[in-house]
Structures are given as structure tokens and as C-alpha cells.
C-alpha positions, 0 to 999 in steps of 0.5 A: 076719321081723317086717319082713315083717309088714304093719301090718294083720297087726300090728294083728290080732296086737295086737287078738287078744292075750290081754293088754289093751294101751293106748297113751299119747302124749307127753301121757299121753293114751290114743290106742288100746286093743286089742280084748281090753281093750275087751271086758274093760272092756265099756261102760266102754271108751269112757270111756278114749280121749282121756283122761289121768290127770286127765281120765278118769272117777274109776272108771278112774284106777287104770288109769293106775298105772305097774304092779302089781296094780289093781282096778276096782269092779263097775258096772251091767252090768260085773263087777269086774276085777283086773289085773296091769299093766306099763308100757314106754316105746316112745319119748319120745312113746309108752308102752304098758301091758299088762293081764293079767286075774287076776280068776279068780285073785283070786276063787280067792284070796278063796274060799280065804280064805273057806274058811280062815276057815270051817275056822278057825271050826270048829276048836276045838283050840289048835294048840300045847297040844292043849287046847280053844281060845277057841271050844271052851272056851266051847262047853263052858261054855255048856251047863253054865251052861244046865244050872245055870240050869235045875237049879241044879247046882253049877258053878265055873270056874277061870282061870289067867293067866301073868302074865309071859307077855310076859317069857317071850316075850323069854326063849324063842324060839317053839319053846321057849315052845310047848314050855313051854306044852305041858308046862304044859297036860299038868300041868293036864290031869292034874288034870281029871276026865272031866266037866271041860273045859279050854281056852286062852282067850288065849295067856296064859290057861287056863280050866277048867270044873268041873261039880258043883264048889263054890268051895272045891273049885276053890280046893283045885284051884288050890293043887294045880296051883300045887304041881304047877307048882313041880315042873315040869321040861321036859327040852327046856329043861333048859339054861334056868332061869326063873320062871313067875308065875301068877294064879288066879281062880275063881267059882261059879255063882250064880242069875241068872248067865250065862256073861258074869257068871260069867266076869267074877267069875272074871277080877276075882278073877284080876286082883286076886289076888297073883302066885304065882311058881315056878322052872322047871328050877331 
């Protein structure tokens, strides 16, 4: 059937193909491009004919890559273009490159990623423990500090760091570690009053915001939590025994403190405190 096609028919077929087509001669010089590629490139198309990878305009050199995903930056009057390209050798003196326009798909992916970033920014809960995440707990802390600055209300923060978190990651697989973190978070949550807030600031750090609480009470809470952790038994990890090392830090709000100063004092105390070790499932 193909042998019955006239050259004019073949030219029409190639020019009307939805895929951009480019022909390279034996010297790697562009000898022809179809109408689809010309239309996609716009005013940049005249910069291709007769050019090689070393002589073509720098902005178009991506087009000479053998295959894969390539992009051309937007220029005056020409939008950015994203292609998926392949190259085939027709003979020793002729190569053909195909350009599938994936600009719409690329834009959709970028929009999806942008929306995902927005959703993540709006999410205030930690996926593993159900506690507030970094953003959520600091959203809870900010108004409490503002309230103390305005009315000089009592306010304390209590930080808890799992000092051997990296070691636990080596001892337990991801699901087991998540199970342990959930069990610990439930112990901590049980010690909270209705006005308190608790969040997972980092993988290995928990922050408790304690309104109307002085430092001595926060200290007593730290001891209570340590005792509760020493009694922790995780049924799902019943066949495993390990230690949890924790460090506690606390700070009471002082006149002039903002969130950063309050947290700095709590973390300094936490980093300088001795590790408290408890055996789990012992």
C-alpha cells in the first residue's frame, strides 16, 4: 500500500502529523522540519534549518539531545515548550527525531504539585501520631505568647526529645517505629488538660504548650511523663525489647519573651539535660 503513495502524499502526511518531526543529515545538520514542529516553535523555527548541535542558537541546543524529556524556555512571543523526544536512524546519512508536545501534561503536573504544597501547608496534623505538626503547634503557641505579653498570664512550654531516635530507626522498621511513636503520643496526650496543646515539632521532638502553668508544674509534669513512659507496653511490639532515651526541657514565659526566645530557653535546657532511659516491653 505504501508504495502507491506519491511523494506529495508522504509530505502531506508528515507535515500534518500531530508529532513534531526533524530530519538530520549525516553531518548532524537539520535538513527539514515538519509544519507541526514549525508551528510549535513559532518564530524560533528559522533558527534550526541548516544548523548543527554546535552552531545552533544556545536556546535550542536541548533539541539535539538523543531522547528523553526536554524543555525550551519561554521567549518574547513564544511560550515555554516541553517535549518527549526519540531519535531513529533511517540510514547512515539520515536520522529522524520525533517531538511529542507534553506541555499541557507538564503544566498539569506543576499545578498538581502547587496544589499539593498548598494542601500540605494547610495541614496541621502529624500523619503518624495525630498530634499537631510543626505548623499546627506553633499556630497554637503564637496566640498564647501574645496573650501573656498582653496580660502577663502564666505560660510554660515543655519539650521532649527522643535522644536515641536514630538508633530506634535502625532497630525498628518504619511501621514498628510509627507504632511506637503513636503509643508514646497517646501517653503524652493523656497528660494534657483541655487548654493545653501538644505537637510533633520534629520526628524526634514533641512540644507541649501549657497555658496558666508555671515552671515548677511543668517540671512535675515531666517527671510524671517519664514515669508513664517507664510503664509503656506496646502489644504490637511485644516480641521486641529496647530502650527509649529522652531529654526534657522547659521554659516559663518572661516579660519580653516572644516565641523564639521562649523556645530557645526550653531547647537549651533540653540539650543540656541528662538523658533519661526507660526499657520498653522489658
